[in-house]
LODOTOR-12686 format. One line per field, with one value per residue: y, x, z of N, C-alpha, C, O, CB in turn; residue in three letters. Coordinates in steps of 0.02 Angstrom, whole numbers, always signed. Atoms other than C-alpha are relative to their C-alpha. Glycine has a CB too. Example, Ala and Ser with C-alpha at 12.3 -4.5 7.8 and 13.67 -1.06 7.14 Angstrom:
BEGIN
ny [-59  -59]
nx [+45  -42]
nz [+0  -3]
cay [-225  -53]
cax [+615  +684]
caz [+390  +357]
cy [+60  +55]
cx [+45  -39]
cz [+0  +37]
oy [+59  +110]
ox [+97  -14]
oz [+33  +45]
cby [+1  +23]
cbx [-50  +20]
cbz [+62  -71]
rotor [Ala  Ser]
END
This chain:
BEGIN
ny [-62  +4  -62  +7  +54  +65  +6  -10  -66  +0  +2  -65  -46  +13  -34  -73  -19  +20  -54  -33  +48  +2  -57  +5  +46  -39  -50  +35  +29  -50  -62  -57  -62  -26  -18  +62  +34  -35  +12  +70  +8  -34  +42  +49  -35  -18  +61  +7  -53  +16  +53  -28  -41  +40  +41  +66  +38  +65  -8  +14  -56  -56  +13  -12  -73  -30  +14  -38  -71  -10  -3  +69  +35  -27  +23  +71  +5  -28  +45  +60  -18  -8  +67  +39  -32  -39  +17  +36  -35  +1  +66  +41  -26  +26  +72  +9  -25  +51  +56  -21  +1  +71  +20  -31  +39  +63  -16  -16  +61  +42  -30  -47  +15  -42  -67  +6  -29  -73  -25  +9  -48  -66  -4  -4  -67  -44  +7  -31  -73  -20  +4  -54  -65  -40  +18  +32  -5  -65  -51  -52  -34  +46  +64  +58  +40  +1  +60  +28  +73  +31  -5  +47  +67  +6  +5  +70  +41  -14  +35  +72  +13  -8  +45  -40]
nx [-26  -73  -38  -71  -31  +13  -38  -72  -22  +5  +71  +29  -25  +39  +64  -13  -14  +53  +39  -40  -8  +64  -1  -57  +17  +39  -45  -47  +36  +9  -29  +35  -36  -9  +63  +37  -34  +17  +71  +10  -32  +43  +58  -20  -7  +67  +30  -27  +30  +72  +5  -20  +55  +62  +3  +28  -46  -25  -53  -66  -16  -17  -65  -50  -2  -30  -71  -28  -4  -61  -63  -24  +42  -15  -68  +4  +33  -45  -56  +26  +13  -65  -29  +39  +12  -56  -25  +51  +35  +72  +30  -23  +33  +69  -3  -19  +56  +53  -23  +2  +70  +18  -30  +42  +61  -17  -16  +62  +39  -31  -9  +53  +57  +58  -12  -26  +45  -1  -67  -8  +46  -32  -54  +32  +26  -57  -21  +53  -7  -61  +15  +47  -27  -28  +23  -53  +1  +22  -51  +11  +62  +57  +0  -21  +50  -9  -38  -23  +8  -54  +19  +56  -28  -38  +51  +21  -54  -2  +57  -15  -54  +27  +57  +61]
nz [+28  +5  -5  +16  -39  +31  +62  -5  +24  +73  +17  -14  +51  +60  -9  +2  +70  +46  +30  +52  +55  +37  +45  +45  +55  +49  +30  +44  +56  +53  -26  +30  -10  -68  -32  -12  -55  -62  -15  -19  -65  -48  -12  -51  -63  -23  -29  -67  -40  -10  -50  -65  -26  -1  -61  +16  +44  -24  -50  +29  +45  -43  -30  +52  +12  -59  +1  +57  -20  -41  +38  +6  +49  +67  +19  +17  +65  +51  +10  +33  +71  +33  +9  +49  +64  +26  +67  +38  +53  -15  +8  -57  -60  +1  -14  -70  -41  +1  -40  -71  -21  -7  -65  -52  -3  -32  -69  -35  -7  -51  -66  -19  +43  -15  +27  +69  +51  -6  +19  +72  +31  -7  +49  +67  +7  +12  +70  +41  -8  +36  +71  +17  -22  +55  +67  +40  +73  +25  +3  -49  +15  -7  +36  -39  -34  -73  -16  +63  +7  -38  -71  -10  -2  -63  -54  +1  -28  -72  -29  +0  -48  -67  -8  -10]
cay [-444  -444  -312  -286  -413  -554  -529  -546  -388  -435  -477  -312  -218  -303  -239  -64  -60  -130  +32  +112  -45  -46  +127  +94  -51  +68  +205  +80  +6  +168  +304  +473  +601  +706  +776  +607  +530  +663  +643  +454  +463  +586  +465  +335  +461  +518  +338  +334  +500  +443  +286  +384  +493  +351  +282  +135  +79  -99  -119  -197  -60  +70  -15  -10  +173  +217  +132  +214  +383  +355  +390  +208  +142  +258  +210  +25  +47  +158  +41  -108  -20  +28  -151  -219  -90  -1  -3  -80  -28  +11  -162  -243  -130  -182  -368  -355  -255  -385  -522  -423  -401  -588  -614  -492  -591  -754  -676  -606  -772  -859  -733  -618  -707  -600  -441  -507  -455  -277  -255  -326  -220  -67  -105  -132  +36  +121  +50  +106  +282  +290  +237  +371  +510  +564  +567  +456  +489  +670  +832  +985  +1048  +896  +735  +563  +438  +427  +248  +179  +2  -39  +23  -75  -232  -199  -171  -344  -418  -333  -399  -573  -563  -505  -629  -493]
cax [-371  -191  -61  +126  +168  +96  +221  +409  +508  +516  +331  +285  +398  +307  +142  +216  +274  +114  +13  +155  +179  -6  +15  +186  +118  -4  +125  +246  +112  +90  +213  +131  +267  +308  +134  +53  +181  +147  -42  -32  +88  -26  -172  -78  -34  -214  -267  -152  -219  -399  -371  -284  -439  -567  -616  -702  -553  -491  -374  -231  -240  -239  -88  +8  -38  +8  +177  +206  +177  +332  +508  +555  +408  +442  +626  +584  +465  +586  +733  +627  +572  +751  +810  +672  +664  +832  +891  +727  +645  +456  +410  +515  +438  +264  +309  +395  +249  +122  +228  +245  +56  +37  +154  +49  -107  -26  +41  -128  -214  -90  -69  -220  -366  -495  -414  -364  -518  -518  -330  -330  -482  -390  -238  -352  -434  -264  -218  -387  -365  -189  -253  -388  -274  -197  -261  -160  -113  -166  -72  -57  -215  -324  -372  -322  -414  -441  -377  -272  -286  -117  -180  -342  -242  -131  -284  -341  -171  -174  -348  -292  -133  -234  -375  -509]
caz [+902  +842  +883  +864  +1000  +894  +753  +732  +692  +506  +500  +581  +460  +317  +388  +412  +230  +158  +142  +44  -60  -106  -181  -256  -359  -443  -471  -547  -659  -755  -702  -731  -702  -551  -519  -539  -422  -292  -305  -294  -146  -58  -78  +25  +159  +168  +203  +354  +418  +396  +500  +638  +655  +644  +815  +730  +626  +642  +790  +690  +559  +698  +778  +613  +585  +765  +749  +579  +662  +770  +711  +743  +641  +494  +496  +496  +349  +253  +281  +230  +70  +29  +53  -57  -196  -216  -398  -457  -620  -621  -688  -550  -419  -474  -471  -302  -232  -285  -208  -45  -38  -64  +86  +189  +146  +199  +359  +406  +374  +489  +629  +625  +543  +634  +565  +394  +294  +361  +337  +161  +116  +180  +72  -78  -45  -36  -206  -278  -207  -278  -449  -446  -381  -546  -724  -840  -1020  -1031  -1044  -936  -1019  -985  -1067  -1013  -907  -719  -707  -848  -916  -837  -668  -687  -723  -572  -461  -515  -473  -303  -267  -316  -211  -60  -91  -95]
cy [-1  +70  -16  -59  -69  -14  +6  +70  +4  -1  +68  +52  -10  +35  +76  +24  -7  +57  +36  -45  -3  +57  -3  -46  +37  +51  -33  -29  +48  +67  +61  +66  +23  +16  -61  -39  +32  -12  -71  -14  +32  -42  -53  +31  +20  -60  -11  +51  -15  -52  +28  +39  -40  -44  -70  -42  -65  +10  -13  +56  +60  -10  +13  +75  +35  -11  +39  +73  +14  +1  -70  -39  +23  -24  -73  -9  +25  -47  -64  +12  +7  -68  -38  +31  +41  -29  -41  +45  -5  -69  -47  +22  -27  -74  -14  +22  -51  -60  +17  +0  -71  -26  +29  -40  -66  +10  +14  -61  -44  +31  +47  -12  +44  +71  -1  +34  +76  +28  -5  +47  +70  +9  +6  +70  +51  -3  +33  +76  +26  +1  +58  +70  +44  -25  -26  +15  +66  +47  +50  +33  -46  -62  -56  -35  +0  -59  -34  -76  -37  +2  -47  -71  -12  -4  -72  -46  +10  -36  -75  -17  +3  -48  +37  +11]
cx [+76  +30  +73  +33  -10  +41  +75  +17  -8  -72  -33  +24  -37  -68  +8  +10  -61  -44  +37  +7  -64  -4  +56  -14  -37  +44  +48  -34  -6  +27  -28  +35  -1  -66  -43  +28  -19  -73  -12  +31  -43  -61  +15  +7  -67  -35  +25  -31  -72  -8  +16  -57  -65  -2  -27  +44  +22  +61  +70  +22  +21  +69  +56  +8  +33  +76  +34  +8  +60  +61  +27  -39  +14  +68  -1  -32  +46  +59  -21  -14  +65  +31  -35  +1  +57  +24  -50  -31  -76  -32  +20  -34  -71  -1  +17  -56  -56  +20  +0  -71  -26  +26  -40  -64  +10  +13  -63  -44  +27  -2  -55  -63  -61  +7  +16  -45  +2  +66  +10  -46  +28  +56  -29  -28  +56  +22  -52  +6  +61  -13  -44  +28  +24  -27  +59  -9  -24  +59  -14  -68  -61  +7  +22  -58  +16  +42  +18  -12  +54  -16  -57  +25  +37  -48  -26  +52  +5  -57  +12  +52  -27  -58  -64  -35]
cz [+3  +11  -11  +36  -30  -62  +15  -27  -76  -23  +11  -51  -66  +4  -3  -72  -44  -26  -56  -61  -42  -50  -51  -60  -55  -36  -49  -61  -59  +26  -37  +14  +72  +34  +15  +58  +67  +20  +25  +68  +55  +17  +54  +68  +29  +32  +71  +47  +17  +55  +69  +32  +8  +62  -12  -45  +33  +45  -28  -46  +43  +32  -50  -11  +60  +1  -56  +18  +45  -45  -12  -53  -71  -24  -20  -69  -55  -15  -35  -74  -38  -16  -56  -70  -30  -67  -41  -53  +15  -7  +58  +64  +3  +20  +73  +47  +4  +43  +75  +26  +8  +67  +58  +9  +37  +75  +40  +11  +57  +70  +23  -41  +14  -30  -75  -51  +2  -25  -76  -38  +2  -51  -71  -12  -12  -73  -46  +4  -37  -75  -22  +13  -57  -67  -40  -74  -28  -8  +55  -8  +2  -42  +45  +33  +75  +22  -65  -2  +41  +75  +16  +6  +66  +60  +4  +30  +75  +35  +4  +53  +72  +13  +15  -66]
oy [-6  +121  -73  -92  -116  -65  +39  +102  +54  +33  +92  +94  +39  +65  +110  +79  +26  +55  +55  -22  -9  +49  +16  -32  +26  +56  -5  -37  +27  +111  +62  +117  -8  -5  -65  -66  -3  -25  -81  -52  +4  -42  -66  +3  +18  -52  -32  +35  -3  -46  +11  +42  -12  -93  -114  -96  -70  +52  +22  +76  +94  +38  +40  +101  +81  +35  +63  +108  +72  -27  -85  -76  -18  -40  -92  -49  -8  -60  -91  -30  -16  -80  -75  -6  +64  -90  -73  +105  -48  -88  -87  -19  -49  -94  -55  -9  -65  -86  -24  -22  -85  -64  -4  -54  -85  -27  -11  -70  -76  -4  +63  +33  +58  +105  +52  +72  +108  +78  +42  +74  +109  +61  +43  +96  +98  +48  +64  +110  +80  +46  +84  +119  +105  -85  +3  +15  +72  +26  +41  +61  -26  -78  -47  -17  +7  -52  -54  -107  -88  -46  -79  -109  -65  -41  -98  -92  -38  -68  -107  -66  -36  -57  +12  +43]
ox [+106  -1  +91  +77  +25  +31  +95  -26  -33  -90  -72  -15  -52  -91  -35  -13  -66  -63  +8  +5  -60  -29  +47  +8  -24  +42  +61  -2  -3  -12  -32  +1  -31  -76  -74  -9  -35  -87  -49  +4  -51  -84  -27  -15  -77  -74  -14  -50  -95  -52  -17  -63  -114  +35  -19  +24  +24  +104  +118  +80  +70  +107  +108  +64  +73  +113  +90  +51  +74  +61  +51  -10  +19  +76  +31  -8  +53  +74  +16  +1  +70  +54  -2  +0  +52  +32  -30  -40  -97  -73  -21  -52  -94  -41  -15  -67  -82  -20  -19  -83  -67  -8  -51  -84  -30  -11  -71  -74  -11  -17  -60  -88  -100  -43  +21  -20  +6  +67  +34  -27  +21  +61  -2  -23  +48  +35  -33  +1  +58  +9  -36  -4  +20  -36  +114  -64  -36  +116  -61  -95  -115  +61  +31  -116  +73  +89  -26  -25  +40  -2  -58  +3  +32  -34  -37  +36  +17  -47  -4  +45  -6  -79  -106  -88]
oz [+56  -3  -28  +8  -13  -95  +63  -57  -102  -71  -31  -73  -100  -45  -32  -90  -96  -84  -107  -118  -103  -105  -109  -115  -114  -97  -103  -113  -117  +45  -99  +21  +116  +91  +67  +100  +115  +79  +72  +108  +109  +74  +97  +118  +90  +79  +115  +103  +73  +97  +119  +93  +33  +67  +30  -66  +94  +31  -12  -46  +27  +39  -32  -14  +51  +17  -48  -10  +59  -100  -67  -93  -116  -83  -69  -109  -107  -73  -77  -115  -95  -71  -93  -120  -86  -74  -89  -42  +53  +36  +82  +106  +56  +62  +105  +99  +58  +81  +116  +83  +51  +102  +109  +65  +80  +117  +96  +64  +92  +118  +82  -74  -32  -41  -106  -93  -50  -60  -108  -90  -46  -84  -112  -67  -50  -104  -96  -48  -67  -110  -78  -4  -53  -77  -38  -100  -88  -12  +95  +40  -19  -68  +105  +24  +95  +62  -103  +50  +71  +111  +68  +49  +96  +107  +59  +67  +112  +87  +54  +89  +115  +70  +53  -67]
cby [+61  -28  +34  +64  +1  -5  +53  -56  +13  -60  -54  +22  -10  -76  -21  +17  -42  -49  +50  +19  -69  +2  +64  -25  -59  +36  +37  -55  -22  +7  -2  +3  +53  +62  +49  -43  +0  +75  +15  -47  +32  +69  -35  -34  +62  +27  -62  +8  +67  -24  -58  +45  +59  -44  +35  +7  +43  -46  -45  -68  +17  +9  -73  -35  +28  -28  -75  -8  +21  -56  +42  -36  +10  +76  +11  -39  +41  +69  -16  -24  +64  +41  -39  -5  +44  +2  -38  -28  -29  +48  -32  +6  +78  +10  -34  +39  +65  -23  -21  +70  +39  -43  +23  +74  -14  -33  +60  +53  -39  -13  +37  +73  -72  +5  +32  -73  -25  +22  -38  -73  -3  +9  -62  -53  +20  -18  -74  -23  +18  -47  -66  -9  -12  -3  +61  -76  -53  +30  +35  +52  +32  +35  +4  +21  -73  -1  -48  +15  -20  +34  +72  +6  -12  +59  +49  -22  +18  +77  +15  -21  +50  +71  -50  +67]
cbx [-28  +21  -11  +37  -27  -72  -21  +39  +74  +38  -36  +19  +76  -9  -32  +61  +57  -44  -21  +69  +18  -59  +6  +61  -42  -59  +39  +36  -70  -75  +77  -71  -28  +44  -39  -1  +76  +13  -42  +31  +70  -22  -22  +65  +42  -42  +16  +77  +6  -31  +47  +61  -12  -5  -44  -68  +61  +17  -12  -1  -61  -53  +4  -20  -71  -32  +14  -45  -64  +6  +53  -4  -73  -3  +49  -41  -66  +27  +33  -63  -41  +49  -3  -71  -58  +58  +64  -55  +17  -35  +21  +76  -1  -32  +51  +65  -27  -15  +72  +30  -43  +28  +73  -17  -27  +61  +48  -40  -1  +72  +64  +24  -20  -9  +57  +6  -72  -13  +55  -14  -68  +28  +45  -57  -39  +59  +9  -69  +4  +58  -35  -64  +56  +77  -33  +0  -42  -52  +1  +54  +5  -64  +46  +51  -4  -67  -42  +75  +4  +67  -18  -51  +47  +47  -59  -15  +67  -4  -64  +24  +57  -24  +14  +16]
cbz [+39  -69  +70  +18  +71  -16  -51  -40  +20  -29  +41  +71  -10  -11  +66  +42  -27  +34  +53  +27  +27  +49  +40  +37  +26  +35  +55  +38  +22  -21  -7  +24  -44  -2  -44  -62  -10  -7  -61  -53  +1  -27  -65  -19  -10  -59  -43  +0  -35  -66  -17  -8  -45  -64  +51  -32  -19  -60  +59  -37  -45  +55  +25  -66  -11  +64  -8  -62  +35  +53  +38  +67  +17  +0  +58  +54  +0  +23  +67  +35  -4  +45  +65  +24  +6  +50  +6  +47  -71  -45  -67  +7  +0  -69  -46  +15  -29  -74  -22  +8  -50  -59  +4  -19  -71  -33  +4  -39  -65  -19  +0  -10  +8  +76  +38  -19  +11  +72  +37  -20  +34  +72  +5  -6  +63  +47  -19  +24  +74  +16  -16  +38  +48  +0  -36  +12  -28  +47  -70  -4  -66  -20  -61  +51  -28  +35  +47  -11  -73  -14  +18  -57  -59  +9  -13  -71  -32  +14  -40  -69  -9  +10  +54  +34]
rotor [Met  Ala  Asp  Lys  Ser  Gly  Phe  Thr  Lys  Asp  Glu  Trp  Thr  Leu  Leu  Leu  Lys  Ser  Pro  Met  Ile  Ala  Gly  Met  Ala  Ile  Thr  Ala  Ala  Asp  Pro  Ser  Gly  Leu  Trp  Gly  Leu  Leu  Lys  Glu  Ser  Phe  Ala  Gly  Gly  Ala  Ala  Leu  Thr  Lys  Val  Ala  Ala  Asp  Pro  Asn  Ala  Asn  Ala  Leu  Ile  Lys  Ala  Val  Val  Ala  Asp  Phe  Ser  Thr  Ser  Glu  Gly  Arg  Ser  Ala  Ala  Arg  Asp  Gly  Leu  Lys  Ala  Glu  Phe  Thr  Asp  Ser  Lys  Pro  Ala  Asp  Ile  Lys  Thr  Lys  Ser  Ile  Glu  Ser  Leu  Arg  Gln  Val  Ser  Thr  Leu  Leu  Ala  Glu  Lys  Ala  Pro  Ala  Asp  Ala  Ala  Ala  Phe  Lys  Gly  Trp  Leu  Arg  Gln  Ile  Ser  Gln  Ser  Ser  Ala  Glu  Ala  Ala  Thr  Glu  Gly  Gly  Ser  Leu  Phe  Gly  Gly  Gly  Val  Gln  Val  Ser  Asp  Ala  Glu  Lys  Ala  Thr  Leu  Gly  Glu  Ile  Ala  Ser  Ala  Leu  Gly  Val]
END
């Protein structure tokens, strides 16, 4: 069972950022305005809250969520995201996000093979929840689709990057 002590500071920051990155990839794939952004962001936050309350959650996932709940953990994640994504356009954010998730997959395979499948599955679920959080292509009065073609394609890229 892996925990924070088994990773370098940069590796741990990558793991801390990864739940947000999983959602950001979807949001960047098909930006859906302010309300869509809020709904998709909330989906990622809900995933963190769910793990914190689940006594059966994977230990590495719980360790990441516990560290993220601290001021230091949030600051590390925020600073890491700023460094990686500042001044990026949506297409760049999506590409960088997919690459970061590929790095997470590699890191987990090397340093936490027993936790890798659960962690990668969790990230994949966050991206799926983000994709389903807001209707795409509609108007204030309805219409649109639950998951757009661009989001479906990005979900495929995320699954490939994570090896799930």
